[in-house]
VOPAGU-2260 file (C-alpha; in pm, 1 decimal, decimal comma):
REM VOPAGU-2260
SITE   aa  ch    i         X         Y         Z
SITE  MET   A    0    6053,2    3740,4    3499,2
SITE  LEU   A    1    6099,0    3512,6    3800,5
SITE  LEU   A    2    5814,8    3340,8    3981,4
SITE  VAL   A    3    5890,3    3253,5    4345,3
SITE  GLY   A    4    5711,3    2941,9    4489,3
SITE  ARG   A    5    5620,0    2587,4    4414,1
SITE  THR   A    6    5296,8    2465,5    4261,5
SITE  VAL   A    7    5228,1    2254,4    4565,7
SITE  SER   A    8    5068,3    2572,6    4669,5
SITE  PRO   A    9    4730,6    2633,8    4502,0
SITE  PHE   A   10    4808,3    2999,4    4474,3
SITE  VAL   A   11    5126,9    2943,7    4294,9
SITE  ARG   A   12    4956,7    2691,9    4072,7
SITE  ARG   A   13    4685,9    2927,0    3968,3
SITE  THR   A   14    4950,4    3184,1    3877,2
SITE  VAL   A   15    5149,2    2936,6    3682,3
SITE  VAL   A   16    4849,0    2813,9    3477,8
SITE  VAL   A   17    4772,3    3181,7    3377,7
SITE  LEU   A   18    5141,9    3251,7    3289,3
SITE  LYS   A   19    5158,3    2945,0    3073,5
SITE  GLN   A   20    4806,6    3001,3    2917,9
SITE  LEU   A   21    4902,7    3354,8    2820,8
SITE  GLY   A   22    5239,2    3229,3    2685,8
SITE  VAL   A   23    5453,3    3439,8    2913,4
SITE  ASP   A   24    5821,7    3362,5    2934,4
SITE  TYR   A   25    5947,3    3336,0    3298,7
SITE  ASP   A   26    6173,6    3137,1    3523,5
SITE  GLU   A   27    6091,7    2968,0    3845,5
SITE  LEU   A   28    6252,6    2985,9    4190,4
SITE  HIS   A   29    6116,1    2685,2    4394,6
SITE  LEU   A   30    6098,2    2810,0    4748,3
SITE  SER   A   31    5880,0    2670,0    5021,3
SITE  THR   A   32    5717,4    2861,3    5305,9
SITE  ALA   A   33    5783,3    2569,2    5534,1
SITE  ASP   A   34    6163,1    2536,4    5453,5
SITE  ASP   A   35    6272,7    2863,3    5292,9
SITE  LEU   A   36    6097,7    3144,8    5488,8
SITE  GLU   A   37    6406,0    3370,0    5523,0
SITE  ALA   A   38    6466,4    3357,2    5149,1
SITE  ILE   A   39    6105,8    3421,8    5068,4
SITE  LEU   A   40    6094,7    3715,4    5315,1
SITE  GLU   A   41    6371,1    3872,1    5094,0
SITE  LYS   A   42    6124,3    3867,7    4798,7
SITE  ASN   A   43    5799,9    3917,9    4983,2
SITE  PRO   A   44    5770,7    4102,3    5318,9
SITE  VAL   A   45    5466,2    3893,3    5405,4
SITE  GLY   A   46    5665,7    3573,0    5368,8
SITE  ARG   A   47    5419,4    3407,9    5136,1
SITE  VAL   A   48    5425,5    3279,3    4788,7
SITE  PRO   A   49    5387,8    3346,0    4499,5
SITE  ALA   A   50    5586,1    3655,0    4428,1
SITE  LEU   A   51    5661,6    3758,4    4078,5
SITE  ILE   A   52    5981,3    3958,4    4010,1
SITE  LEU   A   53    5949,4    4158,7    3694,9
SITE  ASP   A   54    6223,8    4215,4    3442,8
SITE  ASP   A   55    6283,7    4572,0    3569,1
SITE  GLY   A   56    6324,1    4433,2    3937,4
SITE  GLU   A   57    5980,2    4536,1    4059,2
SITE  THR   A   58    5809,3    4257,6    4266,3
SITE  ILE   A   59    5438,4    4179,6    4278,4
SITE  VAL   A   60    5316,9    3981,6    4571,7
SITE  ASP   A   61    4985,3    3779,5    4606,1
SITE  SER   A   62    4852,5    3558,6    4336,0
SITE  GLN   A   63    4551,3    3786,1    4272,3
SITE  ALA   A   64    4774,3    4098,1    4223,8
SITE  ILE   A   65    5002,9    3900,7    3985,9
SITE  ILE   A   66    4723,6    3761,8    3780,6
SITE  GLU   A   67    4551,5    4101,4    3749,8
SITE  HIS   A   68    4882,4    4242,0    3616,8
SITE  LEU   A   69    4925,5    3948,0    3376,0
SITE  LEU   A   70    4568,7    3990,0    3237,3
SITE  GLU   A   71    4600,9    4361,1    3209,9
SITE  THR   A   72    4934,5    4326,4    3024,8
SITE  ALA   A   73    4773,6    4073,5    2793,3
SITE  GLY   A   74    4484,7    4302,1    2703,7
SITE  PRO   A   75    4105,5    4274,7    2704,7
SITE  ASP   A   76    4118,9    3985,9    2462,4
SITE  ASN   A   77    4325,9    3769,7    2708,4
SITE  GLY   A   78    4054,6    3492,5    2697,1
SITE  LEU   A   79    4057,1    3427,2    3077,0
SITE  MET   A   80    3867,2    3736,6    3197,7
SITE  PRO   A   81    3572,3    3910,7    3023,1
SITE  ALA   A   82    3648,7    4275,9    2969,1
SITE  SER   A   83    3351,4    4416,8    3155,8
SITE  GLY   A   84    2992,1    4376,6    3265,2
SITE  ALA   A   85    2802,3    4083,6    3419,9
SITE  ALA   A   86    3029,7    3832,6    3251,7
SITE  ARG   A   87    3331,3    3978,6    3418,9
SITE  ARG   A   88    3156,4    3992,6    3758,9
SITE  LYS   A   89    3055,6    3630,9    3728,9
SITE  VAL   A   90    3418,4    3510,5    3661,9
SITE  ARG   A   91    3555,1    3732,5    3936,3
SITE  ASN   A   92    3296,3    3616,6    4184,7
SITE  LEU   A   93    3347,1    3244,1    4118,4
SITE  SER   A   94    3722,6    3300,3    4126,9
SITE  ALA   A   95    3693,5    3461,9    4468,0
SITE  ILE   A   96    3486,5    3170,4    4604,3
SITE  ALA   A   97    3746,3    2924,0    4467,7
SITE  THR   A   98    4042,6    3120,6    4616,4
SITE  GLY   A   99    3845,6    3138,6    4938,7
SITE  ALA   A  100    3810,6    2762,0    4929,0
SITE  MET   A  101    4195,6    2732,4    4880,9
SITE  GLU   A  102    4252,7    2955,9    5179,8
SITE  LYS   A  103    4030,1    2763,9    5409,4
SITE  GLY   A  104    4166,8    2430,0    5276,1
SITE  VAL   A  105    4517,6    2545,5    5365,0
SITE  SER   A  106    4402,2    2653,5    5715,0
SITE  SER   A  107    4220,6    2328,5    5771,7
SITE  SER   A  108    4522,4    2129,2    5675,4
SITE  TYR   A  109    4741,0    2337,2    5893,2
SITE  GLU   A  110    4530,4    2295,3    6195,4
SITE  ARG   A  111    4552,3    1922,7    6169,3
SITE  ASN   A  112    4905,7    1874,3    6051,8
SITE  ARG   A  113    5113,8    2168,1    6171,6
SITE  ARG   A  114    4972,0    2278,6    6505,0
SITE  PRO   A  115    5063,3    2085,0    6821,6
SITE  GLU   A  116    4771,6    1874,2    6925,2
SITE  ASP   A  117    4736,6    2036,2    7268,1
SITE  LYS   A  118    4704,9    2371,3    7091,4
SITE  ILE   A  119    4421,1    2278,4    6852,4
SITE  TYR   A  120    4082,0    2450,0    6922,3
SITE  GLN   A  121    3816,5    2226,5    6780,1
SITE  GLY   A  122    3562,6    2504,8    6759,4
SITE  TRP   A  123    3791,9    2694,4    6517,2
SITE  VAL   A  124    3872,0    2386,9    6317,7
SITE  ASP   A  125    3500,7    2311,7    6266,5
SITE  ARG   A  126    3455,3    2671,8    6161,9
SITE  VAL   A  127    3733,0    2665,4    5903,8
SITE  ASP   A  128    3611,9    2322,0    5769,7
SITE  SER   A  129    3254,1    2460,3    5725,9
SITE  GLN   A  130    3372,7    2747,6    5539,7
SITE  ALA   A  131    3578,4    2531,7    5297,9
SITE  ALA   A  132    3283,6    2304,0    5253,8
SITE  SER   A  133    3043,4    2588,9    5195,3
SITE  ALA   A  134    3276,6    2734,4    4924,7
SITE  LEU   A  135    3307,3    2396,9    4759,5
SITE  ALA   A  136    2933,7    2348,8    4760,0
SITE  ALA   A  137    2884,3    2683,1    4579,5
SITE  LEU   A  138    3137,9    2583,8    4317,0
SITE  GLU   A  139    2967,6    2241,2    4281,5
SITE  THR   A  140    2637,1    2417,8    4216,0
SITE  ALA   A  141    2791,7    2631,5    3953,0
SITE  ALA   A  142    2946,1    2327,0    3787,7
SITE  GLU   A  143    2625,5    2146,3    3796,9
SITE  THR   A  144    2459,3    2446,3    3626,4
SITE  ALA   A  145    2727,0    2449,1    3361,5
SITE  GLY   A  146    2678,3    2076,2    3280,8
SITE  ASP   A  147    2941,0    1970,1    3028,5
SITE  GLY   A  148    3055,4    2329,2    2961,8
SITE  TRP   A  149    3252,3    2593,5    3134,9
SITE  LEU   A  150    3140,3    2774,0    3462,3
SITE  ALA   A  151    3092,2    3129,8    3314,0
SITE  GLY   A  152    3016,3    3089,1    2948,5
SITE  GLU   A  153    3122,7    2912,1    2628,8
SITE  THR   A  154    3500,4    2928,2    2689,6
SITE  MET   A  155    3724,5    2847,6    2976,6
SITE  THR   A  156    3806,2    3133,5    3210,8
SITE  LEU   A  157    3989,9    3207,3    3528,7
SITE  ALA   A  158    3685,8    3080,9    3719,2
SITE  ASP   A  159    3739,0    2727,4    3575,7
SITE  ILE   A  160    4108,5    2725,9    3656,6
SITE  ASP   A  161    4058,1    2830,1    4006,1
SITE  ALA   A  162    3765,3    2592,0    4073,0
SITE  ALA   A  163    3960,8    2298,1    3941,3
SITE  ILE   A  164    4267,0    2384,4    4145,5
SITE  ALA   A  165    4071,1    2442,5    4463,1
SITE  TYR   A  166    3904,0    2110,0    4427,9
SITE  GLN   A  167    4226,9    1925,3    4358,8
SITE  PHE   A  168    4414,5    2089,7    4640,0
SITE  ILE   A  169    4146,9    2019,9    4895,2
SITE  LYS   A  170    4109,5    1665,5    4770,1
SITE  GLY   A  171    4484,8    1606,6    4828,7
SITE  ALA   A  172    4552,5    1823,7    5143,2
SITE  ALA   A  173    4213,7    1783,3    5323,6
SITE  PRO   A  174    4053,0    1472,3    5185,9
SITE  TYR   A  175    3826,5    1448,6    5493,4
SITE  LEU   A  176    3633,8    1742,4    5357,4
SITE  MET   A  177    3538,4    1521,3    5051,2
SITE  GLU   A  178    3351,7    1266,5    5277,4
SITE  GLY   A  179    2985,7    1214,2    5201,1
SITE  GLY   A  180    3006,3    1172,9    4820,4
SITE  GLY   A  181    3246,6    1451,2    4719,8
SITE  TYR   A  182    3173,6    1691,1    4445,3
SITE  PRO   A  183    3111,1    1502,1    4112,1
SITE  ALA   A  184    3039,9    1811,1    3904,9
SITE  LEU   A  185    3370,8    1960,2    4011,9
SITE  ALA   A  186    3550,8    1632,8    3952,0
SITE  ALA   A  187    3412,7    1630,5    3596,8
SITE  LEU   A  188    3532,0    1994,1    3546,9
SITE  VAL   A  189    3877,9    1874,4    3642,8
SITE  GLU   A  190    3870,7    1607,7    3385,1
SITE  ARG   A  191    3762,7    1859,0    3131,1
SITE  ILE   A  192    4045,8    2098,3    3202,6
SITE  LYS   A  193    4324,6    1838,0    3262,8
SITE  PRO   A  194    4409,3    1810,4    2890,6
SITE  LEU   A  195    4494,8    2177,7    2874,7
SITE  PRO   A  196    4877,5    2196,4    2843,3
SITE  ALA   A  197    4899,7    2498,5    3070,0
SITE  TYR   A  198    4704,9    2312,2    3341,6
SITE  ASP   A  199    4887,8    1982,5    3305,6
SITE  ALA   A  200    5227,4    2167,9    3316,9
SITE  SER   A  201    5132,3    2325,3    3648,9
SITE  ARG   A  202    5127,1    2000,2    3845,1
SITE  TRP   A  203    5387,6    1978,4    4110,5
SITE  ARG   A  204    5637,3    1718,0    4018,7
SITE  GLY   A  205    5886,1    1770,3    4301,8
């Protein structure tokens, strides 16, 4: 299998952590949406990363679709997603909040760093920032409730991976959203998950 994208993207990074945590063998093609759009469009008609090209040539686009495929292939005992019921809903819900935070973090950073200054609409910037902050606050509450444990139970799940990545991405790409004390419970979650080999190996070193 071939994964297209770089882990500087939080969506690529969450995919990489799952691949490595499940022990899936794959290769990487480090393409950037900023510099390699034409090449990415050949793999993904939306021009986004990640894309996962399976051994038979089939391509799966979007990190959520890729992760769902990986978890399904790994089976119900994959360890990252409960098989059913309230436990599964909790993990999926927290994961959705975290990926929403990633999306709004990307948008916030784009508005400040990529859009021409005379084209910036402050009302939209404020809206995106408030959405990112609200998502982080919800994850912080979940992390506070979990205390020294994991967000959705006794073991680490996809919810913990996504929450940690969302926090680290926004802290790096949109640090102004961390003003006012930050999110200490999420920061502590990151410290708990950092020693995980799959998580550590997902850091962008380019």
